[in-house]
C-alpha positions as CSV (number, residue, x, y, z in Angstrom):
1,M,145.9,124.4,131.6
2,N,147.1,122.4,134.5
3,L,144.8,120.0,136.5
4,K,144.5,122.4,139.5
5,I,143.1,125.3,137.3
6,K,140.8,122.9,135.4
7,L,139.3,121.6,138.8
8,I,138.8,125.2,140.0
9,V,137.1,126.2,136.7
10,L,134.9,123.0,137.0
11,A,134.0,123.7,140.6
12,A,133.1,127.3,139.7
13,S,131.0,126.2,136.8
14,I,129.1,123.6,139.0
15,S,128.6,126.3,141.6
16,L,127.2,128.8,139.1
17,F,125.0,126.1,137.5
18,S,123.5,125.1,140.9
19,C,122.8,128.8,141.7
20,A,121.0,129.1,138.4
21,V,119.0,126.0,139.1
22,S,118.2,127.2,142.6
23,Y,117.1,130.6,141.3
24,T,114.9,129.0,138.6
25,A,113.3,126.7,141.2
26,L,112.8,129.7,143.6
27,K,111.4,131.9,140.8
28,F,108.7,129.4,139.8
29,S,107.9,127.9,143.2
30,N,104.6,128.9,144.5
31,P,104.0,128.5,148.3
32,E,100.3,129.3,148.0
33,D,99.6,126.7,145.3
34,N,98.5,123.4,146.8
35,S,95.8,122.6,144.3
36,P,95.8,119.2,142.7
37,T,98.0,118.8,139.7
38,E,95.6,116.5,137.9
39,D,92.2,117.4,136.6
40,F,89.5,117.9,139.3
41,I,86.2,119.4,140.3
42,L,85.8,121.2,143.6
43,T,82.3,121.2,144.9
44,K,80.7,123.6,147.5
45,D,81.0,120.9,150.2
46,G,84.8,121.2,149.9
47,Q,85.2,117.8,148.2
48,V,87.8,117.5,145.4
49,H,86.8,115.0,142.8
50,K,89.8,113.9,140.7
51,F,89.6,112.5,137.2
52,S,91.7,112.1,134.0
53,G,91.3,111.6,130.3
54,I,88.2,113.7,129.9
55,K,88.1,116.7,127.5
56,E,86.3,119.8,128.6
57,S,83.6,119.4,125.9
58,S,82.8,116.0,127.4
59,L,83.0,117.1,131.0
60,I,80.4,119.8,130.9
61,K,76.9,118.8,129.8
62,K,73.9,121.2,130.2
63,N,73.6,121.8,133.9
64,Y,76.0,119.0,135.0
65,F,79.7,118.1,135.2
66,V,79.9,114.5,134.2
67,I,83.0,112.5,135.2
68,S,81.4,109.1,134.6
69,E,77.9,107.6,134.4
70,S,77.9,107.3,138.2
71,E,79.6,110.6,138.9
72,K,77.5,113.7,137.9
73,Y,77.7,117.0,139.7
74,P,75.1,119.8,139.3
75,S,76.8,123.0,137.9
76,A,75.4,125.0,140.7
77,N,77.4,122.9,143.2
78,V,80.7,123.3,141.4
79,I,83.1,126.1,142.7
80,S,86.0,125.4,140.4
81,Y,87.5,122.8,138.1
82,K,90.7,122.0,136.2
83,V,90.8,120.2,132.9
84,G,93.5,120.0,130.3
85,G,95.9,122.1,132.4
86,N,93.5,125.0,132.6
87,E,91.8,126.0,135.9
88,Y,88.4,127.7,136.0
89,R,86.2,129.2,138.8
90,R,82.6,130.2,139.0
91,I,82.4,133.9,139.8
92,E,79.2,136.0,139.8
93,G,77.5,133.2,137.9
94,F,80.1,133.1,135.1
95,T,83.1,130.9,134.5
96,A,86.5,132.7,134.7
97,K,89.8,131.2,133.7
98,K,92.7,131.4,136.2
99,I,95.5,133.2,134.3
100,V,97.8,133.8,137.3
101,N,98.2,131.4,140.1
102,G,100.0,132.1,143.4
103,R,99.7,134.3,146.5
104,I,97.5,136.5,144.3
105,N,95.3,134.7,141.8
106,V,94.0,136.5,138.7
107,Y,90.9,135.3,136.8
108,L,89.7,136.4,133.4
109,N,86.1,136.2,132.2
110,S,85.8,136.9,128.5
111,S,82.5,137.2,126.8
112,S,81.2,138.3,123.4
113,Y,77.7,139.5,122.4
114,T,75.9,141.0,119.4
115,V,73.5,143.8,119.5
116,V,70.3,143.5,117.4
117,G,70.3,146.0,114.6
118,E,74.0,146.8,114.6
119,T,76.0,145.6,111.5
120,N,79.6,145.5,110.7
121,A,81.2,146.9,107.5
122,G,80.3,143.7,105.6
123,G,76.6,144.0,106.6
124,G,76.7,141.1,109.1
125,P,75.9,141.3,112.8
126,R,78.4,143.3,114.7
127,S,79.9,141.6,117.7
128,H,81.4,143.1,120.9
129,S,83.7,141.5,123.4
130,S,84.2,142.2,127.1
131,N,87.0,141.1,129.5
132,R,86.5,141.2,133.2
133,Y,89.4,140.6,135.5
134,Y,89.2,139.4,139.1
135,V,91.8,139.1,141.8
136,Q,92.0,137.1,145.0
137,K,94.8,137.7,147.5
138,G,95.2,134.6,149.6
139,K,93.4,131.3,149.3
140,N,90.5,132.2,151.5
141,E,90.0,135.9,150.7
142,P,87.1,137.1,148.6
143,I,87.5,137.5,144.9
144,M,87.2,141.1,143.7
145,L,86.5,142.6,140.3
146,I,89.4,144.8,139.0
147,P,87.8,147.9,137.5
148,Q,89.9,149.7,134.9
149,Y,90.4,152.6,137.3
150,A,91.3,150.7,140.5
151,K,94.9,151.9,140.7
152,K,94.8,152.4,144.5
153,E,93.2,149.0,145.2
154,I,95.9,147.1,143.2
155,Y,98.7,149.2,144.7
156,N,97.4,148.5,148.2
157,M,97.2,144.8,147.4
158,L,100.9,144.7,146.4
159,S,102.0,147.2,149.2
160,D,103.9,144.6,151.3
161,F,106.4,143.8,148.6
162,Q,108.5,146.8,147.3
163,P,109.5,145.3,143.9
164,S,105.9,144.9,142.9
165,K,105.1,148.4,144.1
166,D,108.0,149.7,142.0
167,I,106.5,148.1,138.9
168,M,103.1,149.6,139.6
169,D,104.7,153.0,140.3
170,K,106.6,152.9,137.0
171,Y,103.5,152.0,134.9
172,L,100.7,153.8,136.7
173,K,102.1,157.3,137.3
174,S,100.5,158.8,134.2
175,A,98.0,156.2,133.1
176,N,94.3,156.9,133.6
177,Q,93.4,153.2,133.0
178,I,95.2,150.1,134.2
179,S,97.0,148.0,131.6
180,M,96.2,144.5,132.7
181,S,99.5,143.2,131.3
182,K,101.4,145.5,133.6
183,V,99.2,144.5,136.6
184,V,99.9,140.8,135.8
185,D,103.6,141.6,135.6
186,A,103.5,143.2,139.1
187,I,101.5,140.3,140.5
188,N,103.8,137.7,139.0
189,V,106.8,139.5,140.7
190,Y,104.7,139.4,143.9
191,N,104.0,135.7,143.6
192,I,107.6,134.6,143.0
193,R,109.0,136.2,146.2
């Protein structure tokens, strides 16, 4: 190949690469996410207390969050916290993990319990589990529980962005219950716009 063709191919390759990089940056950018990148505790008074190098098991002690001997915060005063890359929020008296972060946040509260008198096939206590999903559209909006039958509420939440509506249309036309993985797909598309 002559030099002119090589330069044209190189320029086209650089152009395509920069488009791919721009798309990737756009795809994962999050205009609503301005939370601290390091570990933190957010208290009811709006104060963000940053820290590092503490494991979750060392952070939470009985009814307190302990950053250091001089920094202890009652659990009742903590709204949310981030430790080890995972963010959590207190919702309805329980701790829920943030599983989607963006214009619409999704939180998951998983719990398990045993019922006295119930046994499993091996004769041991039978355990049950429960997942509760919550959504929050916008940073200052209320957090809502997503019931398994809330098709209309989820659809309305995504109504101002057609690609997310299309995903919901595709997966919810015949379903009686919401598949949370499909809802999360639609919310992720909504968040990357």
